[in-house]
N, C-alpha and C positions, 0 to 999 in steps of 0.2 A: 504494500500500500504506500502511496505517496505521502510525504510529510504534510501535516496540516498547514494551511496558509496562515493561521493564527494560533498561537499556543500561549495561554496565560497560566502561570504556575505560581501557586501560593502567594497570590497578590494580597497585599495589605495596604489599605488607604485609610488614614486616620485624619480626623479634624480636631484641632486643638482649640477648645472653647473655655470660657470662664468657669463653666461647670465641671469640666473634665475632658478627657480624651474620648471622642466618639469614634468607635471602631466600625466605620461604615461598611468597609469590606475587610474581612478578617480571614485570610488564607484561602481565597477562592482560586480554583484551578479549572480551566475549561479549554476546549480546542474547537476550531472551526475548519472544516475541510473545504476544498475548492468546490464552488458551485452549490454548496450545502445551505439549507436554511436551518439555523439553530434557534430554538425558542428559549427565552429566559423568562421565567414566571415567578410570581410571588406577590405578597401584599405590598402596599406602599410602605416605604421605610425599610425594605429588606436588602437594599444595596444594589439593585439592578442598574439604576441610572448612574450611580457612582462608579460601578464597574466599567460602564461604557465610557464615561468621562475619563477614567484612568487610562483606558486603551488609547483614547484620543489625546492624552496628555493635556487635558483641559480642566483638571482639578484646580479650584481657586487657590492661588498660592498664599493668600492672606491668612487662611486658617487651615487649609488642607495640605496633605503631603502623602505621596506614595512612599511608605517607609521600608518596604521590602517586597521581594518577588521578582518575577520575570515576565515580560511581554514580548514575544518574538513574532515578528511579521515577516514571512518569506525568509526565515532564518536569520533575520536581523533583529538585534535587541533594541527595542524602542526606548527603553528607560535610560540608555547611555548616549542617545543622540543629542546633539546640541539643538538649540531652538531653530536655527535655520534649516537643518536637516529634517527636523520634525515637521516644520511648515511645508516642506516640499512633499511630504507624504500625506499630511492632513488635508482633506478636501480634494485630494488628487487620487491617491491610491486607496486611502481609507476615508470614506465619507459618512456623515451622520445626519439623520433626519431627527430633529428635536421634537419634544412633546408639543409645544405650543407655537405654531408658526407666527402668530401675531407678535410675540415677543422676540422671535428669532430673526424676523425680517426687519430691515432698516425702514422705518416709517416715512423717511423723507427722500427715498430713492426709488425710482421706477423699478418694478420687479425684473424687467428685461436687463437693466443695467446691473442688477445684483447677480444675475446668472452670468452675464458677460464678464463681470469682474473676476469671477472664479476661473473662467476659461482663459482670459487674458493673462492671469497670474501664472497658471500652471502650464498652459500650452503656448504661451508667448504669441498669441494672435494679435493683429492690429485691431483697433477699436471697432471698425466696421465689420470685420470678419467675426469678431467676438459677439457682436450684437446679432448678426445673422445666425450664429450658432445658438444664441439664446432663444431666438424665435423658433428655430428648428426643434429645440428641446421642449418648448411649450407645446408645439404641435405633437411631439412624441408622447407627452403626458396627457394628450387629448384635451387641451385647453381650447375652448371655442374662440375663434378669431385671434389666433396667437399674436399676430403682429400688432394689433390694437391693444391687446392685453399687456404686451411687453412695455407699453408706455404708461401703464396705470400704476398706482401706488397700492400698497397692501390693504389700506382701509377701503379701497374701492372694490375689493374682491371678497367673495364669500369664503367661509371657512374651508370648504372643499377645494376651492380654487387656490387658496393660500397654501394648502397642503400639497397640491400639485406643483406649485412653484418650488416648494422645499424639495420635492422629489427631483424636479428638473435641475436644481442647483447641485444636489447630491450626486446625480448621475451624469452631469455634463462632461466630466473628464473620464468617464467609463472606469469607475473604481474597481479594484479587486475585491474590496469588502465594503458592504453597506450596513451600517448600524442604524436600526430604526427604533427609536425610543418612544413607544406607545404612539405610533403615527396616526391612530384613529381616535385619540382622545378628543372629547367635546364635539365629535361629528355625529350626525344622526345615522341610523342603522343603514339606510340605503347608500349614503355617501361612504360610510365605512367599508362596505363591500366593494364599492368602486375603487377606493384607494388601495385596498389589499390586492385586488385583481391587477391594478396598475403596477404595483410594486413587483408582483410575481412576473408580470409580462416584461418589465424592464430587466428583471433578474435573468429571465430566459434570453432576452435579447443580448445582454452584455456578458453573461456567464459569471456575474458577481456572486460571491458568497454573502449571505444575509444573516445578521444577528438581529432577531426580532424580539424586542423587550415588550412585555405586555402582562396584564393581570387577567387576561381573558383566555381561559383554556380552550374555549370554542375556536378562537382564532388560531391557536397553536395546533389544534387537531386538524384544521383545514390546510395549513400552510407549511408546517415545519416537518423535518425528518427526524430531528433529535431535540430533546428538551432538557434544560437544566432548571431545577427548582431551587430557589434561594429563600433563606429565612434568617432574619437578624444578621445579615452581613456574611452568611456562610452558605455554601452549597450543601444541600441535604439529600438531593437525589438527582441522578442523571440517567437517561435511558432513551432508546428509540421511542418515537411517539406512540406507535402501536403497542409496544410492551408496557409503556407507562399507563396508558388508558386501560389496557387489559388487566394489569395487576400493579397498581401503585403500592410501593413497599414502604414508604415513609408515612407515619400518621398525619403529618402536615399536608402531604400531597393528597391523602385520602380526604382530609377536611376540605381542601379546595374542590375536589371532585364532587363531594356530596353537597357543596354549597351552590352548585349550578342549578338554576331553576329548570324543572322538567315539565314539558308540556304534553307528554305522551301518556299521561295517566288515563286509565279507562274511566269514563264517566260512570258514577255510581251514586244515586241519590242518598243511599244509606251511609256512604262513607263520610267520615269527618273531613273537613278541609285540611289539607296537608300544610303544615308550617314549614317555611323555608329553613333548611338546616344551616346552622352557623357554627363557626369555630369560637368557643368561649374565650373571653379575654382579649388582649391586644398584643401587638408586637412589643417586646420589652425594650426598655431604654438601652441604647448601645453604649452608655457610659457605665463603667464599673459593672459589667455583666457578671452574674453569679457563675460559679463553677458548674460544670455539668452541661447537659443538653439544653440549649436555649429554648427549645419547644416544650420541655418537661412540664412547666406550670400549666400549660394548656392541653396537655396530652392525656387522653383517657387510658393509655397503655403504659404510662411512665412507671418505672420501678425505682428502687433506691439507688441502683447503679447509675440511672439516668441523671440523678441530681448530684452525682459526685464527679463525673468525668464526661467530657464531650466524646461521643462515639467516633471511632475511626471510620473512614470510608472503605467499604468492602464491595467486591463484585458479587452481588447476590445471584446474578444470572449473566450469561454472556452479553456484555455491553451495558448491563444494568447495574449502576452503582448507587449505594445508599449509605447514609450515615445514621444508623439507628441500632441501638443495642438489641432491640426486640423485634427486628424486622421479620425473623423467621417464625415468631410466635403470634403474629397478628392474625386474627380470624379472617376468613374469606369475606370480601367486601360484598355487601348486599346491594344489588342494583334494582332500581325501581322499574 
C-alpha cells in the first residue's frame, strides 16, 4: 500500500489561559490516504476544528501552541517548516473550507477578487488571467451567472452561494487535501445536500483527499470511507464507515448513534411516543482533566479501571481501533 498523503501522530495542541492549560487536542493520531474521504465526528468542544487548524498551522499564536507531535504531508514534516514554506502549501496544496463563510470572506472585496487573489499568489497568474480563473471556478461550483456574481460582495449572496464561493477558493489551485470544517452548518437541508454533492463532485474531478469534520453521522454515512470519533480532545474510535455503523465499539460512538432521530418506526396507536435518546451530561472541561477515561462520568458501562487510567488504543477488528477498557464486554446494540 502507498504511504498516506497525510499522517498526524500524537498531536498535542494546548491553549494557555488565565484559568489553566486547555488540552484541546491531546495525543491524536490519524492518517488520510490519497483520494480518500475521512470523516471526523464528535460533539462541539471535542477538538475537531483545532485538529484541522493545527494541520493548517493556523492555531492562534497569542494563546495556542502545538506542543508536540508530528504532521507529515507527502513525507514532509509541516511542524518544522518556516512561515514562508508553510504559506506556499496552505491554500495551495492543502486547502480548508471554514465553518462560517460570512466571517471567513472579506466583506469589502468582491468574491471574484478573493478567488483571484489565491490563484495569483500560488500560480503566479497576471490579474486578468486570475480573474478569468475565478469566474471559471464559480461556474464549476454551479454559481448562477458566474461573471456577474464575481463582482458582488459577500453580503449580496445567500448562505449557499457564500459556501460555494468558499469551495471555489479552496479548490482553485487543485489541492491535494481539502479540509472541510462543518461546511453545511447554518444551511437548510436542501442546500446542505447540494453543497455535499458539490464537494464530492469537485473531489472526483481533482482527485483530492477530503477530511470532513462534522457532528452529523448521517453525512458521514453518505460521504466518507473511514471515520475517526473524537471526544474531549482525544481519538476514541476509528474504523471503516460500514464497520462503525454495523458495530460501534466505543460507548460514546454508541451514544451518538442512538441519538439520531429515527423516522422509520411503525405507526402504532397503542405505542407510547418515543423520547429522543440522549447522552447524559456534557463534554468535560479540558482544563485539569481527571485521570482515567474522559467519557467515564457519562458512560453506563464504566468500571473502576475506567476512572483510574485512560485506555490504550487497540485493534478490536481489522482496521477497527478503539480506546475502551470494556469494548469486548459491551452488549449487542439494539436497533430500532
